[in-house]
MIKOL-673104 format. One record per atom (N, C-alpha, C): residue in one letter; atom name; residue number from 1; x, z negated, y negated. Coordinates in steps of 0.02 Angstrom, whole numbers, plus 50000, padded with zeros to 5 digits. Layout:
BEGIN
code | site | pos | xx | zz | yy
a | CA | NUM | X | Z | Y
...
# end
This chain:
BEGIN
code | site | pos | xx | zz | yy
m | N | 1 | 48158 | 49090 | 50543
m | CA | 1 | 48229 | 49092 | 50534
m | C | 1 | 48244 | 49117 | 50464
s | N | 2 | 48297 | 49090 | 50433
s | CA | 2 | 48315 | 49112 | 50366
s | C | 2 | 48389 | 49100 | 50354
i | N | 3 | 48415 | 49133 | 50302
i | CA | 3 | 48483 | 49124 | 50279
i | C | 3 | 48478 | 49105 | 50206
e | N | 4 | 48520 | 49057 | 50185
e | CA | 4 | 48520 | 49039 | 50115
e | C | 4 | 48584 | 49066 | 50083
i | N | 5 | 48576 | 49099 | 50027
i | CA | 5 | 48633 | 49128 | 49991
i | C | 5 | 48622 | 49119 | 49916
n | N | 6 | 48670 | 49087 | 49884
n | CA | 6 | 48665 | 49074 | 49812
n | C | 6 | 48599 | 49040 | 49793
g | N | 7 | 48578 | 48993 | 49834
g | CA | 7 | 48517 | 48956 | 49819
g | C | 7 | 48452 | 48994 | 49834
k | N | 8 | 48458 | 49054 | 49862
k | CA | 8 | 48400 | 49095 | 49877
k | C | 8 | 48392 | 49098 | 49953
t | N | 9 | 48331 | 49088 | 49977
t | CA | 9 | 48317 | 49091 | 50048
t | C | 9 | 48294 | 49160 | 50067
i | N | 10 | 48328 | 49190 | 50116
i | CA | 10 | 48312 | 49257 | 50141
i | C | 10 | 48279 | 49248 | 50210
e | N | 11 | 48217 | 49270 | 50217
e | CA | 11 | 48181 | 49262 | 50279
e | C | 11 | 48201 | 49316 | 50330
m | N | 12 | 48210 | 49294 | 50392
m | CA | 12 | 48228 | 49338 | 50447
m | C | 12 | 48177 | 49331 | 50502
d | N | 13 | 48171 | 49383 | 50544
d | CA | 13 | 48127 | 49377 | 50602
d | C | 13 | 48163 | 49338 | 50657
g | N | 14 | 48132 | 49329 | 50714
g | CA | 14 | 48161 | 49291 | 50768
g | C | 14 | 48225 | 49320 | 50797
d | N | 15 | 48236 | 49385 | 50785
d | CA | 15 | 48297 | 49418 | 50809
d | C | 15 | 48350 | 49423 | 50755
g | N | 16 | 48337 | 49394 | 50696
g | CA | 16 | 48387 | 49394 | 50643
g | C | 16 | 48386 | 49455 | 50598
f | N | 17 | 48333 | 49495 | 50600
f | CA | 17 | 48326 | 49553 | 50556
f | C | 17 | 48289 | 49532 | 50493
m | N | 18 | 48309 | 49561 | 50436
m | CA | 18 | 48278 | 49544 | 50373
m | C | 18 | 48205 | 49565 | 50371
l | N | 19 | 48163 | 49522 | 50343
l | CA | 19 | 48093 | 49539 | 50334
l | C | 19 | 48082 | 49577 | 50268
e | N | 20 | 48127 | 49567 | 50221
e | CA | 20 | 48122 | 49601 | 50156
e | C | 20 | 48189 | 49636 | 50142
p | N | 21 | 48198 | 49696 | 50168
p | CA | 21 | 48263 | 49730 | 50163
p | C | 21 | 48284 | 49746 | 50091
q | N | 22 | 48237 | 49745 | 50044
q | CA | 22 | 48255 | 49758 | 49974
q | C | 22 | 48296 | 49701 | 49944
l | N | 23 | 48298 | 49643 | 49978
l | CA | 23 | 48338 | 49586 | 49954
l | C | 23 | 48410 | 49589 | 49978
w | N | 24 | 48427 | 49638 | 50019
w | CA | 24 | 48494 | 49645 | 50048
w | C | 24 | 48546 | 49655 | 49993
n | N | 25 | 48605 | 49628 | 50005
n | CA | 25 | 48663 | 49642 | 49963
n | C | 25 | 48726 | 49635 | 50005
e | N | 26 | 48783 | 49654 | 49978
e | CA | 26 | 48845 | 49653 | 50016
e | C | 26 | 48865 | 49583 | 50038
e | N | 27 | 48852 | 49534 | 49996
e | CA | 27 | 48868 | 49465 | 50014
e | C | 27 | 48828 | 49443 | 50075
l | N | 28 | 48766 | 49462 | 50077
l | CA | 28 | 48723 | 49447 | 50135
l | C | 28 | 48749 | 49483 | 50197
a | N | 29 | 48771 | 49545 | 50189
a | CA | 29 | 48799 | 49582 | 50246
a | C | 29 | 48858 | 49545 | 50276
i | N | 30 | 48900 | 49518 | 50234
i | CA | 30 | 48959 | 49481 | 50258
i | C | 30 | 48937 | 49420 | 50298
l | N | 31 | 48887 | 49384 | 50274
l | CA | 31 | 48862 | 49325 | 50310
l | C | 31 | 48832 | 49344 | 50378
i | N | 32 | 48792 | 49397 | 50379
i | CA | 32 | 48761 | 49419 | 50442
i | C | 32 | 48815 | 49441 | 50490
a | N | 33 | 48865 | 49477 | 50466
a | CA | 33 | 48920 | 49500 | 50508
a | C | 33 | 48956 | 49441 | 50540
k | N | 34 | 48968 | 49390 | 50501
k | CA | 34 | 49003 | 49331 | 50528
k | C | 34 | 48962 | 49297 | 50582
e | N | 35 | 48895 | 49298 | 50575
e | CA | 35 | 48852 | 49270 | 50628
e | C | 35 | 48860 | 49310 | 50692
d | N | 36 | 48878 | 49374 | 50685
d | CA | 36 | 48888 | 49418 | 50743
d | C | 36 | 48961 | 49421 | 50765
a | N | 37 | 49001 | 49374 | 50740
a | CA | 37 | 49072 | 49367 | 50757
a | C | 37 | 49115 | 49425 | 50731
i | N | 38 | 49093 | 49456 | 50676
i | CA | 38 | 49133 | 49506 | 50642
i | C | 38 | 49163 | 49469 | 50581
q | N | 39 | 49227 | 49455 | 50585
q | CA | 39 | 49257 | 49414 | 50533
q | C | 39 | 49270 | 49450 | 50468
e | N | 40 | 49281 | 49515 | 50472
e | CA | 40 | 49295 | 49554 | 50411
e | C | 40 | 49262 | 49623 | 50417
l | N | 41 | 49230 | 49644 | 50364
l | CA | 41 | 49200 | 49711 | 50362
l | C | 41 | 49252 | 49759 | 50333
t | N | 42 | 49273 | 49806 | 50374
t | CA | 42 | 49324 | 49855 | 50354
t | C | 42 | 49291 | 49915 | 50319
e | N | 43 | 49333 | 49961 | 50298
e | CA | 43 | 49309 | 50023 | 50268
e | C | 43 | 49262 | 50060 | 50316
n | N | 44 | 49279 | 50061 | 50380
n | CA | 44 | 49235 | 50094 | 50429
n | C | 44 | 49168 | 50058 | 50437
h | N | 45 | 49169 | 49992 | 50436
h | CA | 45 | 49107 | 49954 | 50438
h | C | 45 | 49062 | 49975 | 50379
w | N | 46 | 49092 | 49975 | 50319
w | CA | 46 | 49053 | 49991 | 50259
w | C | 46 | 49028 | 50062 | 50260
a | N | 47 | 49067 | 50109 | 50289
a | CA | 47 | 49044 | 50178 | 50294
a | C | 47 | 48980 | 50182 | 50336
v | N | 48 | 48980 | 50147 | 50393
v | CA | 48 | 48921 | 50146 | 50436
v | C | 48 | 48862 | 50112 | 50401
i | N | 49 | 48875 | 50056 | 50370
i | CA | 49 | 48823 | 50019 | 50334
i | C | 49 | 48793 | 50061 | 50279
t | N | 50 | 48835 | 50096 | 50242
t | CA | 50 | 48811 | 50138 | 50186
t | C | 50 | 48765 | 50194 | 50212
i | N | 51 | 48784 | 50226 | 50266
i | CA | 51 | 48743 | 50279 | 50295
i | C | 51 | 48676 | 50251 | 50318
i | N | 52 | 48677 | 50194 | 50349
i | CA | 52 | 48615 | 50163 | 50373
i | C | 52 | 48570 | 50145 | 50314
r | N | 53 | 48599 | 50114 | 50263
r | CA | 53 | 48560 | 50094 | 50204
r | C | 53 | 48530 | 50156 | 50169
r | N | 54 | 48572 | 50207 | 50160
r | CA | 54 | 48550 | 50268 | 50126
r | C | 54 | 48492 | 50300 | 50163
s | N | 55 | 48497 | 50304 | 50229
s | CA | 55 | 48444 | 50333 | 50270
s | C | 55 | 48380 | 50292 | 50264
f | N | 56 | 48387 | 50226 | 50268
f | CA | 56 | 48329 | 50182 | 50263
f | C | 56 | 48295 | 50189 | 50196
e | N | 57 | 48334 | 50192 | 50142
e | CA | 57 | 48305 | 50198 | 50076
e | C | 57 | 48269 | 50265 | 50066
k | N | 58 | 48293 | 50318 | 50098
k | CA | 58 | 48262 | 50384 | 50092
k | C | 58 | 48202 | 50392 | 50138
t | N | 59 | 48208 | 50368 | 50200
t | CA | 59 | 48157 | 50384 | 50251
t | C | 59 | 48118 | 50323 | 50276
g | N | 60 | 48143 | 50263 | 50261
g | CA | 60 | 48111 | 50203 | 50287
g | C | 60 | 48130 | 50189 | 50360
m | N | 61 | 48179 | 50227 | 50385
m | CA | 61 | 48202 | 50217 | 50455
m | C | 61 | 48278 | 50218 | 50458
a | N | 62 | 48303 | 50190 | 50511
a | CA | 62 | 48376 | 50194 | 50525
a | C | 62 | 48391 | 50265 | 50548
p | N | 63 | 48452 | 50289 | 50534
p | CA | 63 | 48470 | 50356 | 50558
p | C | 63 | 48484 | 50355 | 50633
m | N | 64 | 48483 | 50413 | 50662
m | CA | 64 | 48502 | 50419 | 50733
m | C | 64 | 48578 | 50408 | 50738
i | N | 65 | 48599 | 50379 | 50793
i | CA | 65 | 48670 | 50364 | 50802
i | C | 65 | 48713 | 50427 | 50796
r | N | 66 | 48687 | 50483 | 50820
r | CA | 66 | 48726 | 50546 | 50815
r | C | 66 | 48741 | 50563 | 50743
s | N | 67 | 48694 | 50552 | 50698
s | CA | 67 | 48708 | 50569 | 50628
s | C | 67 | 48758 | 50520 | 50597
i | N | 68 | 48757 | 50457 | 50619
i | CA | 68 | 48807 | 50409 | 50595
i | C | 68 | 48876 | 50431 | 50617
c | N | 69 | 48882 | 50451 | 50680
c | CA | 69 | 48947 | 50474 | 50707
c | C | 69 | 48970 | 50536 | 50670
k | N | 70 | 48924 | 50583 | 50659
k | CA | 70 | 48942 | 50645 | 50625
k | C | 70 | 48965 | 50633 | 50554
e | N | 71 | 48929 | 50592 | 50517
e | CA | 71 | 48946 | 50579 | 50447
e | C | 71 | 49010 | 50539 | 50438
t | N | 72 | 49023 | 50493 | 50485
t | CA | 72 | 49083 | 50451 | 50479
t | C | 72 | 49143 | 50479 | 50515
g | N | 73 | 49131 | 50524 | 50563
g | CA | 73 | 49186 | 50549 | 50604
g | C | 73 | 49205 | 50500 | 50659
l | N | 74 | 49165 | 50447 | 50667
l | CA | 74 | 49178 | 50397 | 50719
l | C | 74 | 49143 | 50417 | 50783
k | N | 75 | 49171 | 50396 | 50839
k | CA | 75 | 49140 | 50407 | 50904
k | C | 75 | 49094 | 50347 | 50919
l | N | 76 | 49049 | 50357 | 50966
l | CA | 76 | 49003 | 50303 | 50984
l | C | 76 | 49041 | 50240 | 51004
r | N | 77 | 49094 | 50248 | 51042
r | CA | 77 | 49132 | 50188 | 51063
r | C | 77 | 49162 | 50152 | 51002
d | N | 78 | 49180 | 50191 | 50949
d | CA | 78 | 49206 | 50160 | 50888
d | C | 78 | 49152 | 50117 | 50855
i | N | 79 | 49090 | 50142 | 50855
i | CA | 79 | 49035 | 50104 | 50825
i | C | 79 | 49027 | 50038 | 50863
y | N | 80 | 49032 | 50041 | 50929
y | CA | 80 | 49026 | 49980 | 50969
y | C | 80 | 49085 | 49933 | 50959
e | N | 81 | 49143 | 49960 | 50943
e | CA | 81 | 49201 | 49917 | 50928
e | C | 81 | 49190 | 49882 | 50861
l | N | 82 | 49162 | 49919 | 50813
l | CA | 82 | 49148 | 49890 | 50747
l | C | 82 | 49092 | 49839 | 50750
f | N | 83 | 49039 | 49857 | 50786
f | CA | 83 | 48979 | 49815 | 50792
f | C | 83 | 48967 | 49802 | 50866
p | N | 84 | 48998 | 49750 | 50894
p | CA | 84 | 48993 | 49737 | 50967
p | C | 84 | 48922 | 49731 | 50993
l | N | 85 | 48874 | 49713 | 50950
l | CA | 85 | 48805 | 49708 | 50973
l | C | 85 | 48770 | 49776 | 50972
g | N | 86 | 48806 | 49828 | 50951
g | CA | 86 | 48780 | 49896 | 50952
g | C | 86 | 48753 | 49919 | 50885
p | N | 87 | 48733 | 49982 | 50882
p | CA | 87 | 48708 | 50010 | 50820
p | C | 87 | 48643 | 49978 | 50795
a | N | 88 | 48597 | 49963 | 50839
a | CA | 88 | 48533 | 49934 | 50818
a | C | 88 | 48540 | 49860 | 50804
r | N | 89 | 48558 | 49823 | 50854
r | CA | 89 | 48561 | 49749 | 50848
r | C | 89 | 48616 | 49728 | 50800
g | N | 90 | 48671 | 49764 | 50799
g | CA | 90 | 48728 | 49745 | 50756
g | C | 90 | 48727 | 49779 | 50689
a | N | 91 | 48737 | 49844 | 50688
a | CA | 91 | 48745 | 49881 | 50625
a | C | 91 | 48683 | 49878 | 50582
c | N | 92 | 48625 | 49889 | 50610
c | CA | 92 | 48563 | 49888 | 50570
c | C | 92 | 48549 | 49819 | 50543
r | N | 93 | 48564 | 49768 | 50582
r | CA | 93 | 48554 | 49700 | 50559
r | C | 93 | 48599 | 49684 | 50500
v | N | 94 | 48663 | 49702 | 50506
v | CA | 94 | 48711 | 49690 | 50452
v | C | 94 | 48691 | 49730 | 50390
a | N | 95 | 48663 | 49790 | 50400
a | CA | 95 | 48641 | 49832 | 50344
a | C | 95 | 48576 | 49808 | 50313
g | N | 96 | 48547 | 49756 | 50341
g | CA | 96 | 48488 | 49725 | 50311
g | C | 96 | 48421 | 49759 | 50327
l | N | 97 | 48420 | 49798 | 50378
l | CA | 97 | 48358 | 49832 | 50397
l | C | 97 | 48313 | 49786 | 50437
p | N | 98 | 48248 | 49800 | 50436
p | CA | 98 | 48204 | 49765 | 50483
p | C | 98 | 48220 | 49791 | 50553
k | N | 99 | 48196 | 49756 | 50603
k | CA | 99 | 48210 | 49775 | 50673
k | C | 99 | 48187 | 49847 | 50685
p | N | 100 | 48234 | 49890 | 50708
p | CA | 100 | 48214 | 49960 | 50722
p | C | 100 | 48163 | 49965 | 50778
d | N | 101 | 48117 | 50013 | 50772
d | CA | 101 | 48066 | 50023 | 50823
d | C | 101 | 48094 | 50058 | 50885
g | N | 102 | 48136 | 50107 | 50874
g | CA | 102 | 48160 | 50147 | 50931
g | C | 102 | 48235 | 50150 | 50932
c | N | 103 | 48261 | 50205 | 50957
c | CA | 103 | 48332 | 50215 | 50962
c | C | 103 | 48362 | 50226 | 50894
v | N | 104 | 48425 | 50207 | 50888
v | CA | 104 | 48462 | 50221 | 50827
v | C | 104 | 48514 | 50273 | 50843
# end
């Protein structure tokens, strides 16, 4: 599976997660979000995405959902409203992470 953006092919795994997260960019996030039926990424979407990306760049892992809620001030149900597929399948995918191993 792959996505093409600006003439560049981005490889994805069978679940739609990026195989090379270093190729992620905001334009790609918008395309992935649209595939998940998120028509527009709001300020709250970007806050969640930024926290996920920052954690991944520092630790190589997605943050725990509790830390996302704490840093953004959002409740878990808010995260699910923003990313209907959930924090792992939705938010981490849009943030360009590879498929998480455990809980987010």
